C-alpha positions in Angstrom: 16.0 4.7 26.2 12.6 5.0 27.8 11.4 4.6 30.5 14.4 4.0 32.4 16.5 3.8 29.2 19.8 2.9 27.6 22.5 2.7 30.4 24.7 -0.4 30.4 24.1 -4.1 30.2 25.3 -4.6 33.6 22.3 -2.2 34.8 19.7 -3.5 32.1 20.4 -7.4 33.0 21.6 -9.7 30.4 20.0 -8.6 27.4 18.3 -11.8 25.5 19.1 -12.7 21.9 17.1 -10.2 19.8 17.4 -12.9 16.6 14.2 -14.5 18.7 11.8 -11.7 17.4 13.8 -10.9 14.6 12.8 -13.9 12.7 9.5 -15.2 11.5 6.6 -14.6 12.5 7.8 -11.2 14.5 10.5 -9.6 12.3 10.8 -6.8 14.6 13.4 -4.8 12.8 12.3 -5.1 9.4 8.5 -4.9 9.7 7.1 -1.4 9.0 5.8 -0.1 12.1 2.3 1.3 12.2 1.7 3.4 15.2 1.2 6.8 16.9 4.8 8.0 15.7 4.5 6.4 12.4 1.5 8.1 11.9 2.6 11.5 12.7 5.7 11.0 10.9 3.4 10.6 7.7 1.4 13.6 8.7 4.9 15.8 8.9 6.1 14.4 5.5 2.8 15.6 3.9 2.7 18.6 5.7 -0.7 18.2 7.1 0.6 19.0 10.6 3.8 21.3 11.9 5.5 21.0 15.1 6.7 24.2 16.6 9.9 24.5 18.2 10.6 26.4 21.5 13.6 28.2 22.6 13.5 26.5 26.3 11.7 23.5 25.4 12.4 22.5 21.9 9.9 20.6 20.4 8.3 19.0 23.6 5.4 20.9 24.5 4.1 20.9 20.5 4.8 17.0 20.6 2.8 16.2 23.6 0.1 18.7 22.1 0.0 16.7 18.9 0.0 13.0 20.6 -2.6 14.1 23.3 -0.1 13.7 26.0 -0.9 15.7 29.3 1.7 17.6 30.9 0.2 16.8 34.3 1.8 13.2 33.8 5.2 14.8 34.4 7.4 12.2 36.6 11.2 13.1 36.7 14.2 10.7 37.3 17.5 12.1 38.2 19.6 8.7 38.2 21.7 8.4 35.2 19.9 5.4 33.4 19.4 7.1 30.1 21.8 7.2 26.9 21.9 10.9 27.5 23.0 10.6 31.1 25.5 13.5 30.6 22.8 15.7 31.2 21.1 14.1 33.9 21.9 14.6 37.6 19.9 15.0 41.0 19.7 18.8 40.1 18.5 18.2 36.2 16.4 15.4 36.0 15.0 13.7 33.1 11.3 14.4 32.6 8.7 11.6 31.3 5.5 12.3 30.0 2.6 9.5 28.9 -0.6 8.7 27.8 -2.0 5.2 26.9 -0.1 4.6 24.2 3.4 6.7 24.1 5.9 7.8 26.4 8.2 11.2 25.8 11.4 11.6 27.8 13.4 14.8 27.7 16.4 16.2 29.5 17.3 19.9 29.8 19.9 21.0 27.2 19.4 17.5 25.6 20.3 16.6 22.1 17.1 14.8 21.3 13.3 13.8 22.6 13.3 10.1 23.4 9.9 8.4 22.5 9.0 5.0 22.9 5.3 3.9 21.4 3.2 1.1 21.7 2.7 -0.9 18.2 -0.3 -3.4 17.8 2.3 -5.8 16.4 5.7 -4.9 17.4 5.1 -4.0 21.0 7.3 -1.0 21.9 9.0 0.9 19.2 11.6 3.3 19.8 12.1 7.0 18.4 14.3 9.9 18.8 13.4 13.2 17.7 16.3 16.0 17.2 16.0 19.0 19.8 17.7 21.3 17.0 15.6 24.3 15.8 17.2 24.4 12.1 16.5 20.6 11.5 13.3 19.5 10.3 11.5 17.4 12.9 11.7 13.8 11.9 11.0 10.9 14.3 14.0 8.3 13.6 13.4 4.9 14.5 15.8 3.2 16.9 16.6 -0.6 17.4 19.8 -2.0 18.5 21.0 0.4 20.9 17.7 0.7 22.7 17.1 -2.8 22.4 20.1 -3.6 24.7 18.0 -2.6 28.1 14.7 -2.7 26.3 14.7 -6.6 25.4 16.4 -8.2 28.3 15.2 -10.5 31.4 13.9 -7.1 32.5 11.1 -7.0 30.1 10.3 -10.7 29.6 12.5 -10.7 26.7 10.8 -8.9 24.5 10.7 -5.2 23.2 9.2 -3.4 26.2 9.6 -0.5 28.8 11.0 -0.6 32.3 10.8 1.6 35.3 13.5 1.0 37.4 14.5 1.7 41.2 18.2 2.1 42.1 20.3 3.5 44.7 21.6 6.8 43.4 24.9 8.2 44.5 25.4 12.0 45.1 25.9 12.4 41.1 22.9 10.2 40.1 25.0 7.4 38.9 23.4 4.1 40.1 25.5 1.9 43.0 25.5 -1.2 41.2 26.6 -3.4 44.0 23.3 -2.3 45.8 21.3 -4.0 43.1 17.7 -2.4 41.9 14.3 -3.3 41.3 12.0 -3.3 38.6 8.7 -1.8 40.0 5.4 -2.2 38.9 1.9 -2.6 41.0 3.1 -5.8 42.5 6.4 -4.1 43.9 6.5 -3.2 47.7 5.9 0.5 48.1 9.6 0.7 50.2 11.3 -0.5 46.8 10.0 2.2 44.4 11.3 5.0 42.9 14.8 5.1 44.1 16.6 7.7 41.4 13.1 9.3 40.9 11.5 12.6 42.5 7.9 11.8 44.2 5.7 14.6 45.0 2.6 13.6 47.0 1.5 12.6 50.2 1.5 8.8 51.3 1.1 8.4 55.0 3.4 6.3 57.0 4.7 4.2 53.9 7.8 4.8 52.6 9.7 4.8 49.5 13.1 5.4 47.9 12.6 8.9 45.7 13.8 12.1 46.4 17.1 11.2 48.5 20.5 10.2 47.4 21.9 7.1 48.7 25.2 6.3 50.6 27.5 3.3 49.6 28.6 1.1 52.2 31.3 -1.7 52.1 28.8 -4.4 50.7 25.9 -2.3 49.3 24.0 1.2 50.1 21.8 2.8 52.4 19.5 5.7 52.1 17.5 7.9 54.3 13.8 7.2 53.1 12.1 9.0 55.9 14.0 12.3 54.3 12.2 11.8 51.1 8.7 11.3 52.7 5.6 13.1 51.7 7.2 15.8 49.9 4.8 18.2 48.2 7.3 20.2 46.3 11.1 19.5 44.9 11.9 23.2 44.6 14.5 23.3 47.2 16.2 20.7 44.7 15.5 21.2 41.3 14.8 24.8 39.4 11.4 23.5 38.0 11.1 26.4 35.9 13.0 24.6 33.6 10.3 22.0 33.5 6.5 22.2 31.9 5.1 21.6 35.4 6.8 21.5 39.1 5.6 18.2 39.8 6.6 14.4 39.8 3.6 13.2 40.9 3.1 10.2 42.8 -0.1 9.2 41.2 1.4 9.4 37.7 4.2 7.5 38.7 1.9 4.5 40.3 0.1 4.4 36.8 3.2 4.6 34.9 4.7 1.5 36.6 1.5 -0.4 36.2 0.8 0.5 32.4 4.3 -0.3 31.4 4.4 -4.0 32.9 0.6 -4.3 31.2 2.4 -3.4 27.9 4.7 -5.9 28.5 2.5 -8.5 29.3 0.3 -7.7 26.2 3.4 -7.7 24.0 4.6 -11.1 25.3 1.1 -12.8 25.2 1.4 -11.0 21.4 4.6 -12.5 20.3 4.5 -15.8 22.4 1.2 -16.9 20.9 2.2 -16.0 17.0 5.9 -17.9 18.0 3.9 -20.8 19.2 1.3 -21.2 16.3 4.2 -20.5 13.8 6.4 -23.5 15.9 3.3 -25.7 15.3 2.8 -24.9 12.0 6.4 -26.4 11.1 5.7 -29.6 13.1 2.2 -30.1 11.6 4.1 -29.8 8.1 7.0 -32.4 9.3 4.5 -34.9 11.0 1.5 -34.2 8.6 -0.6 -33.4 11.3 -4.3 -31.9 10.9 -3.3 -27.9 10.9 -6.6 -27.2 12.3 -6.0 -28.9 15.8 -4.1 -27.0 18.5 -1.6 -29.4 20.2 -1.2 -29.9 23.9 1.8 -27.8 24.0 0.8 -24.9 21.7 -2.7 -24.7 24.2 -0.1 -24.6 27.2 2.2 -22.0 25.8 -0.8 -19.6 24.9 -2.4 -20.4 28.1 0.8 -19.7 30.0 1.1 -15.7 28.9 -2.5 -15.7 28.7 -3.1 -16.4 32.4 0.0 -14.0 33.4 -1.7 -11.1 31.5 -5.3 -11.8 32.9 -3.8 -12.0 36.8 -1.8 -8.8 36.2 -5.3 -7.4 34.7 -7.3 -8.2 37.5 -4.5 -6.8 39.7 -4.2 -10.6 41.6 -0.7 -9.6 43.3 -1.3 -6.0 44.0 0.5 -4.4 46.9 -2.2 -3.0 49.2 -1.5 0.5 50.4 -1.5 1.0 54.0 -2.2 4.4 53.8 -4.0 7.0 51.3 -2.1 8.5 48.5 -2.6 12.1 47.4 -1.0 13.7 44.3 0.2 17.2 43.5 -0.8 18.2 40.0 -4.0 17.5 38.2 -3.2 14.2 36.8 -5.7 12.6 39.6 -8.6 14.5 37.9 -7.3 14.2 34.1 -6.8 10.5 33.9 -10.1 9.5 34.9 -11.9 12.0 32.9 -10.7 10.2 29.6 -13.1 7.3 29.9 -14.5 5.5 28.3 -17.6 5.2 30.5 -20.6 3.0 31.0 -24.5 3.8 30.7 -23.7 4.4 34.8 -20.9 6.7 34.3 -18.8 4.5 35.6 -14.9 3.9 34.4 -12.3 1.8 34.7 -9.9 4.5 35.5 -11.5 5.8 38.3 -9.3 5.7 41.3 -9.1 4.6 44.5 -5.9 5.7 46.1 -7.1 4.6 49.7 -6.0 0.8 49.6 -5.2 0.1 46.0 -4.5 2.1 42.7 -8.1 1.9 40.9 -11.6 1.2 42.3 
């Protein structure tokens, strides 16, 4: 459901067989989750914490506060790429908020909050929280429905997150024949944020955000100049219905960086565990020394490890041609979280002149 969520198998890409990670040693669907949301639910069950319901935003503000998710992380997506798509349109986008571990999605008048959280053993785990005031708040774990999109070729075949850029029509439906792009730090700027609102400055660079596409005989076109360098979307959205009026460009860049990072960490986790499991089976059959890693096992582990390392070191990051500047407090908030070294430096420090981070 998060980040660009359950819509159709056509949009999401062909889903991979879930039993690959539902068997030993992962056992995704049957393993008890242990993450920020499962811990919060235990606290709710024992009445150690309470969530407050608001007539305008339901449990949203209270959930964000309890999870330490900043409101300044708000980004808005207006393409109908969520299972609550009946509520989503260019005038009523879905809002997404995030921190280092959790993503929270909401739509105006929506039935539930959509929550995705990183789990040390399971990768992305998905939950819904009813927005009904008279229903005791309970995070319900989801699996099959969410995995239609969130365990596919788009997520390297593991339960993961997706930031998707589409060609949206005037109702927000993706024009499927025009294709789409999964976006991360390696994506060309020109392919980012189709179907999203983007507030902030980015000079002569152009993206796909803030505009609708026009369908043609073969694909679709959009006017990227019309969506460029917008500091406000008040003329397109009643932002009073949202916690903030922003869909901050810097928050969007961190979101697309982080979602792919989470996916690669999960892929390295799963592939390593499966490689070791496969070797243990072969060791038993061949009566081999179980303390020695086979060449094939070492290659499998090294392959996913190198992909993760390259991404962590921003090896293929697209260089910014002009400086980027957001509109919310996110640019100041994010690096303030540290941690810092003895000289006051942090890996969270932004560059935003030629790249995302210093």
